C-alpha positions as CSV (number, residue, x, y, z in Angstrom):
1,M,0.0,0.0,0.0
2,K,1.2,3.5,-0.7
3,P,2.0,5.7,2.3
4,L,-0.1,8.7,3.2
5,T,1.4,12.0,4.5
6,Q,0.9,13.2,8.0
7,P,-0.4,16.4,9.6
8,Q,1.4,18.3,12.3
9,V,0.8,17.8,16.1
10,L,-1.3,20.7,17.1
11,A,-0.9,21.4,20.8
12,Q,-0.5,19.8,24.2
13,G,-3.2,20.2,26.8
14,Q,-3.2,19.6,30.6
15,N,-5.6,17.8,32.9
16,V,-8.2,16.8,30.3
17,N,-11.0,14.5,31.4
18,L,-11.3,11.2,29.5
19,T,-14.6,11.3,27.4
20,F,-15.3,8.3,25.2
21,S,-19.1,7.7,25.3
22,T,-21.0,7.3,22.0
23,A,-23.4,10.1,22.9
24,L,-20.6,12.4,23.8
25,V,-18.5,11.8,20.6
26,S,-21.6,12.0,18.5
27,Q,-22.3,15.5,20.0
28,H,-18.8,16.5,19.3
29,I,-19.3,15.7,15.6
30,S,-22.3,17.9,15.4
31,G,-20.5,20.7,17.2
32,Q,-22.4,20.3,20.5
33,V,-20.9,20.2,23.9
34,A,-21.8,17.3,26.3
35,S,-21.2,17.5,30.0
36,N,-23.4,14.9,31.6
37,T,-22.6,11.5,30.1
38,G,-19.5,9.4,29.6
39,T,-17.1,11.7,31.4
40,I,-14.6,10.1,33.7
41,N,-13.5,12.6,36.3
42,T,-10.3,11.2,37.9
43,P,-7.3,13.1,39.3
44,N,-5.0,10.5,37.8
45,T,-6.0,11.3,34.2
46,P,-2.7,12.2,32.5
47,S,-1.9,15.1,30.2
48,M,-3.2,14.9,26.7
49,M,-1.6,15.6,23.3
50,Q,-3.7,16.9,20.5
51,V,-3.2,15.9,16.8
52,R,-5.2,16.5,13.7
53,V,-6.7,13.2,12.4
54,P,-6.5,13.1,8.6
55,E,-9.8,13.4,6.8
56,Q,-9.9,9.9,5.3
57,M,-9.3,8.4,8.8
58,S,-11.8,10.8,10.4
59,E,-14.5,9.7,7.9
60,M,-13.8,6.1,8.7
61,M,-14.1,6.7,12.5
62,R,-17.2,8.7,11.9
63,D,-18.8,5.7,10.2
64,F,-18.5,3.8,13.5
65,V,-19.7,6.7,15.7
66,E,-22.7,7.5,13.6
67,A,-23.7,3.9,13.8
68,G,-23.8,4.3,17.5
69,Y,-20.5,2.8,18.5
70,C,-17.1,4.0,19.9
71,V,-13.8,3.8,18.2
72,L,-10.2,4.6,19.1
73,L,-7.0,4.6,17.1
74,V,-4.2,2.4,18.6
75,G,-0.8,1.1,17.7
76,D,1.6,2.6,15.2
77,I,-0.9,5.1,13.7
78,V,-1.0,7.1,17.0
79,K,2.8,7.2,17.1
80,D,2.8,8.2,13.4
81,L,0.4,11.1,14.1
82,L,2.5,12.3,17.1
83,T,5.8,12.1,15.2
84,N,4.6,13.3,11.8
85,K,5.6,10.0,10.1
86,L,4.1,8.5,6.9
87,F,1.5,5.9,7.8
88,F,0.7,2.7,5.9
89,D,-1.9,1.0,8.2
90,V,-4.5,2.0,10.7
91,N,-5.3,0.0,13.8
92,I,-8.5,0.6,15.7
93,I,-10.5,-0.8,18.6
94,T,-14.2,-0.6,18.7
95,N,-17.2,-1.8,20.7
96,M,-19.1,-2.5,17.5
97,P,-20.2,-6.2,17.6
98,V,-18.6,-8.5,15.0
99,E,-22.0,-9.2,13.3
100,V,-22.7,-5.5,13.0
101,L,-19.2,-4.8,11.7
102,L,-19.6,-7.5,8.9
103,T,-22.9,-6.0,7.8
104,H,-22.2,-2.3,8.2
105,F,-18.9,-2.4,6.4
106,K,-19.9,-5.1,3.9
107,K,-18.8,-3.1,0.9
108,Y,-15.3,-2.8,2.3
109,S,-14.8,-6.6,2.2
110,V,-14.2,-7.2,5.9
111,T,-12.2,-10.3,6.5
112,K,-10.8,-12.2,9.4
113,A,-7.3,-11.0,10.2
114,S,-6.2,-13.8,12.5
115,D,-7.4,-16.6,14.8
116,V,-7.8,-14.0,17.6
117,S,-11.5,-13.5,18.5
118,G,-12.9,-10.2,17.1
119,H,-9.8,-9.5,15.0
120,Y,-10.7,-8.3,11.4
121,Q,-9.4,-6.1,8.6
122,M,-10.8,-4.1,5.8
123,M,-9.7,-1.7,3.0
124,Y,-11.4,1.6,3.6
125,A,-10.8,4.4,1.0
126,N,-7.3,3.0,0.3
127,I,-6.5,2.7,4.0
128,N,-5.7,-0.8,5.3
129,V,-7.6,-0.9,8.6
130,D,-6.9,-3.5,11.3
131,I,-9.9,-3.9,13.6
132,V,-10.3,-5.4,17.1
133,C,-13.9,-5.6,18.4
134,C,-13.6,-5.3,22.2
135,E,-15.7,-4.8,25.3
136,S,-17.6,-1.5,25.7
137,E,-16.0,-0.9,29.2
138,I,-12.8,0.2,27.5
139,F,-14.6,3.3,26.3
140,T,-16.2,4.2,29.6
141,S,-13.8,3.1,32.3
142,W,-10.3,4.5,32.8
143,E,-9.4,1.3,34.8
144,V,-10.4,-1.0,31.9
145,L,-8.5,1.1,29.4
146,L,-5.4,1.0,31.7
147,K,-5.8,-2.8,31.8
148,D,-5.8,-2.9,28.0
149,A,-2.8,-0.6,27.9
150,K,-0.8,-3.0,30.0
151,T,-1.2,-5.8,27.4
152,R,0.6,-3.7,24.7
153,T,4.2,-4.8,25.5
154,F,6.0,-1.5,25.0
155,T,5.1,1.8,26.7
156,V,5.0,3.6,23.3
157,N,2.4,1.2,22.1
158,A,0.0,2.0,25.0
159,L,-1.4,5.2,23.4
160,Y,-4.9,5.9,22.1
161,C,-6.4,8.6,19.9
162,D,-10.1,9.5,19.6
163,I,-12.0,11.0,16.6
164,Q,-11.2,14.5,17.9
165,G,-7.5,13.8,17.8
166,R,-7.0,13.6,21.6
167,V,-4.2,11.2,22.4
168,Y,-4.5,9.4,25.8
169,D,-1.6,7.9,27.6
170,P,-3.0,5.6,30.4
171,L,0.5,4.6,31.6
172,Q,1.6,8.2,31.7
173,V,5.0,7.4,30.2
174,G,4.3,6.4,26.6
175,I,4.4,10.0,25.2
176,H,7.5,10.8,27.2
177,H,9.3,7.7,25.9
178,L,8.3,8.5,22.3
179,L,8.8,12.3,22.1
180,H,10.8,13.6,25.0
181,S,13.2,10.8,25.9
182,P,13.2,8.4,22.9
183,I,13.7,5.0,24.4
184,L,12.2,1.6,24.0
185,R,10.8,0.4,27.4
186,V,8.9,-2.8,28.1
187,I,5.8,-2.2,30.3
188,D,6.8,-3.0,33.9
189,D,10.3,-3.9,32.6
190,D,8.9,-7.5,32.0
191,L,11.5,-9.0,29.6
192,S,9.7,-12.4,29.7
193,W,7.5,-10.9,27.0
194,F,10.2,-12.0,24.5
195,E,10.0,-15.6,25.6
196,R,6.2,-15.7,25.8
197,D,5.7,-13.9,22.4
198,P,8.8,-14.1,20.3
199,C,7.4,-11.8,17.5
200,V,7.6,-9.0,20.1
201,M,11.4,-9.1,19.4
202,L,10.8,-8.2,15.8
203,S,8.5,-5.4,16.9
204,A,11.2,-4.0,19.1
205,V,13.6,-3.7,16.1
206,R,10.9,-2.1,14.0
207,L,9.9,0.4,16.6
208,S,13.5,1.4,17.5
209,I,14.3,2.0,13.8
210,K,11.1,3.8,12.8
211,Y,10.8,6.1,15.8
212,G,14.5,6.5,16.7
213,L,14.2,4.8,20.0
214,T,17.3,3.8,21.9
215,I,17.3,0.0,22.8
216,P,18.4,-0.3,26.4
217,A,21.1,-2.9,27.0
218,P,18.9,-5.3,29.0
219,I,16.4,-5.4,26.1
220,G,19.1,-5.9,23.5
221,Q,20.7,-8.7,25.6
222,A,17.3,-10.4,26.2
223,I,16.6,-10.3,22.4
224,Q,19.9,-11.9,21.7
225,R,19.2,-14.6,24.4
226,F,15.8,-15.5,23.0
227,A,16.4,-14.8,19.3
228,Q,16.2,-18.5,18.2
229,L,12.6,-18.6,19.5
230,V,11.5,-16.2,16.8
231,K,10.7,-19.1,14.5
232,K,8.0,-20.3,16.9
233,P,5.1,-18.1,15.7
234,D,3.0,-19.1,12.7
235,S,4.3,-18.2,9.3
236,Q,1.4,-15.8,8.6
237,R,2.3,-13.7,11.6
238,L,6.0,-13.6,10.6
239,H,4.8,-12.6,7.1
240,I,3.1,-9.6,8.6
241,E,6.2,-8.6,10.6
242,N,8.3,-8.9,7.5
243,R,6.1,-6.6,5.6
244,Q,6.3,-4.0,8.3
245,H,10.1,-4.3,8.4
246,F,10.9,-4.2,4.7
247,L,8.0,-2.4,3.0
248,R,8.0,0.7,5.1
249,G,11.0,2.7,3.8
250,E,13.7,1.6,6.3
251,A,14.5,-1.9,5.1
252,V,18.3,-1.5,5.2
253,K,18.3,-0.3,8.8
254,N,16.0,-3.1,9.9
255,F,18.0,-5.7,8.1
256,N,21.3,-4.7,9.8
257,C,19.6,-4.4,13.2
258,L,18.1,-7.9,12.8
259,I,21.5,-9.2,12.0
260,N,23.2,-7.6,14.9
261,L,20.6,-8.9,17.4
262,G,20.8,-12.4,16.1
263,L,17.2,-12.4,14.7
264,F,18.2,-12.6,11.1
265,N,20.2,-15.7,11.8
266,A,17.1,-17.3,13.5
267,L,14.9,-16.5,10.5
268,Y,17.4,-17.3,7.7
269,P,20.1,-19.5,9.2
270,E,21.6,-20.7,5.9
271,T,21.7,-17.2,4.4
272,S,23.5,-16.1,7.6
273,L,26.0,-18.9,7.1
274,F,26.6,-17.6,3.6
275,L,27.1,-14.1,5.0
276,Q,29.9,-15.5,7.2
277,G,31.6,-17.2,4.3
278,S,34.2,-16.0,1.8
279,E,31.5,-14.1,-0.2
280,G,29.9,-12.5,2.9
281,A,31.1,-9.0,2.4
282,P,30.1,-8.6,-1.3
283,Y,26.8,-10.4,-0.6
284,H,26.0,-8.1,2.3
285,A,26.8,-5.1,0.1
286,W,24.5,-6.4,-2.6
287,L,21.7,-7.0,-0.2
288,C,22.0,-3.5,1.2
289,Q,21.9,-2.1,-2.3
290,E,18.8,-4.0,-3.3
291,L,17.0,-3.1,0.0
292,D,18.0,0.5,-0.5
293,Q,16.3,0.5,-3.9
294,T,13.2,-1.0,-2.2
295,D,13.3,1.8,0.3
296,Q,13.4,4.4,-2.5
297,L,10.4,2.8,-4.2
298,I,8.4,3.0,-1.0
299,M,9.4,6.6,-0.2
300,S,8.4,7.6,-3.8
301,K,5.0,6.0,-3.1
302,S,5.6,3.3,-5.6
303,L,4.7,-0.4,-5.0
304,A,7.2,-2.9,-3.8
305,S,6.8,-6.6,-3.4
306,I,7.4,-8.6,-0.2
307,A,8.0,-11.6,-2.5
308,Y,11.1,-9.9,-3.8
309,V,12.4,-9.3,-0.2
310,Y,12.0,-13.0,0.5
311,A,13.8,-13.8,-2.7
312,L,16.7,-11.6,-1.7
313,F,17.1,-13.3,1.6
314,L,16.6,-16.9,0.2
315,S,19.2,-16.3,-2.5
316,G,22.0,-16.8,0.1
317,S,20.5,-20.1,1.3
318,A,20.3,-21.3,-2.3
319,L,23.9,-20.3,-3.1
320,L,25.1,-22.1,0.1
321,K,23.2,-25.3,-0.9
322,Q,24.6,-25.1,-4.4
323,K,28.1,-25.3,-3.0
324,S,27.2,-28.5,-1.2
325,Q,25.3,-29.9,-4.1
326,Q,27.7,-29.4,-6.9
327,N,25.6,-31.3,-9.4
328,G,22.3,-29.7,-8.4
329,K,20.5,-27.4,-10.7
330,M,19.9,-24.0,-9.3
331,K,16.2,-23.9,-10.1
332,Q,15.6,-27.2,-8.2
333,I,17.7,-26.0,-5.3
334,V,15.7,-22.8,-5.1
335,G,12.4,-24.8,-5.1
336,Q,13.7,-26.8,-2.1
337,V,14.7,-23.7,-0.2
338,V,11.3,-22.0,-0.8
339,L,9.4,-25.1,0.2
340,A,11.4,-25.5,3.4
341,T,10.9,-21.8,4.3
342,F,7.2,-21.7,3.6
343,P,5.9,-25.1,4.7
344,E,2.2,-24.2,4.6
345,G,-0.3,-21.4,4.6
346,F,0.8,-19.6,1.5
347,E,-0.7,-19.7,-2.0
348,E,1.1,-21.7,-4.6
349,D,1.2,-18.7,-7.0
350,F,2.9,-16.6,-4.3
351,L,5.5,-19.3,-3.7
352,S,6.1,-19.7,-7.4
353,K,6.6,-16.0,-7.7
354,I,9.2,-16.2,-4.9
355,E,11.0,-19.0,-6.7
356,Q,11.2,-17.1,-10.0
357,M,12.4,-14.0,-8.2
358,T,15.0,-15.9,-6.2
359,V,16.6,-17.3,-9.4
360,G,16.6,-13.8,-10.8
361,C,18.2,-12.4,-7.6
362,I,21.0,-15.0,-7.7
363,Q,21.8,-13.9,-11.3
364,R,21.8,-10.2,-10.2
365,Y,24.1,-11.0,-7.3
366,Q,26.5,-13.0,-9.5
367,S,26.6,-10.1,-11.9
368,F,27.2,-7.7,-9.0
369,N,30.0,-9.8,-7.7
370,S,31.8,-10.2,-11.0
371,P,35.3,-8.7,-11.3
372,K,34.0,-5.9,-13.6
373,S,31.4,-4.7,-11.2
374,N,31.8,-1.4,-9.3
375,R,30.4,-2.2,-5.8
376,P,29.3,0.6,-3.6
377,T,30.3,0.8,0.1
378,P,27.6,-1.1,2.1
379,L,25.6,0.7,4.7
380,V,26.1,-1.1,8.1
381,F,24.5,-0.3,11.4
382,Q,26.5,-1.8,14.2
383,F,24.8,-2.7,17.5
384,Q,26.9,-1.0,20.2
385,A,26.5,-0.1,23.8
386,K,26.5,3.5,25.1
387,A,25.8,5.2,28.3
388,A,22.3,6.5,28.8
389,T,22.2,10.3,29.1
390,T,18.6,10.9,29.8
391,E,18.2,12.8,33.1
392,D,14.5,12.2,33.2
393,L,15.0,8.4,33.6
394,P,17.1,7.9,36.7
395,G,18.5,4.4,37.1
396,T,18.2,3.7,33.3
397,P,20.7,1.0,32.5
398,P,23.4,1.4,29.8
399,A,21.5,1.7,26.5
400,T,22.1,0.1,23.2
401,T,21.9,2.1,20.0
402,L,22.7,1.8,16.3
403,K,25.8,3.3,14.8
404,R,26.5,3.8,11.1
405,S,29.7,2.4,9.8
406,N,31.4,1.8,6.5
407,S,33.1,-1.3,7.5
408,S,31.9,-4.8,6.7
409,I,29.6,-6.3,9.2
410,S,31.0,-8.7,11.7
411,L,28.8,-11.7,12.5
């Protein structure tokens, strides 16, 4: 999907009461002021940031409200609005029942997004919308919203935005960690998240790269310790994570960070072995070049294919196998590699496309690595430790950041 541009953050308010009720939001739409329903008066309600919700998104949210239900933006879209980033997807939570959702938005082809109850997706006016139908209490009780916030792994994920552009921070640290002291913090510093839900490690990389968040040393070390578990989740979920890493305009940075944290080795072990071999340096330089071109396509609002990204990463595995199977034909080897990587859950046409692209990628790399080729200096982002300098976070352990280098990557 093509990215959409972002508006500017408007202002920051203080001591704003949380108001989520359907009646209240409906009256806001019509320009009226409500004061007697749905208002939670609590002294612990945190400060609020104000953003302008883009018109397309506002129309989509208004569809829910005018049908008599509540809706909040959650996830990356809230962070994108706060940091003026391009956005590609929109995540929402709503108290609209599933049966109503399927009927009301029928023309937008609502489909099941995962096996999680109440999790759906639709394409609304060229916006890919991820929907979670949840309990109504989230919209009327600060305590229930806080409970939901604590399930979102990282403090910067626990942010919500209503149709009026008011951003709520139930944990009272998410906005601070995103805007004022950019750092990736796990809620309650519970690093066992990475063991319970390995895909969270991939999310950590993506969030740190996209929003410029420092990775504290304990988080970096925990990811390295649990990296091999990242293959546990189902292939479809990993597929979604791969799209977010490599089709959002920062593929090169994500690639090198995944390598340095040991996650790329877990996902593509044979390609990692090839990177450690005699052709590792030129192969890494070629991968960075190809991923950089993918980034340029994305930023120019052109379409890029996740199948090609898979082909890039599987080419190393095929080249490694070719060395051990000297009599094997490359096309057959590529077929074996693709089949081993995508055991089930993907359409045959998609896998066939990856096979064809992988063969093409191998030819491109061999041309790149020929003696006559002028290879550019690869972009490498090395995972290094540095001391935390944030005065607002006393007791913060030494942090880990990404440093750009022109040297070859050391695995």
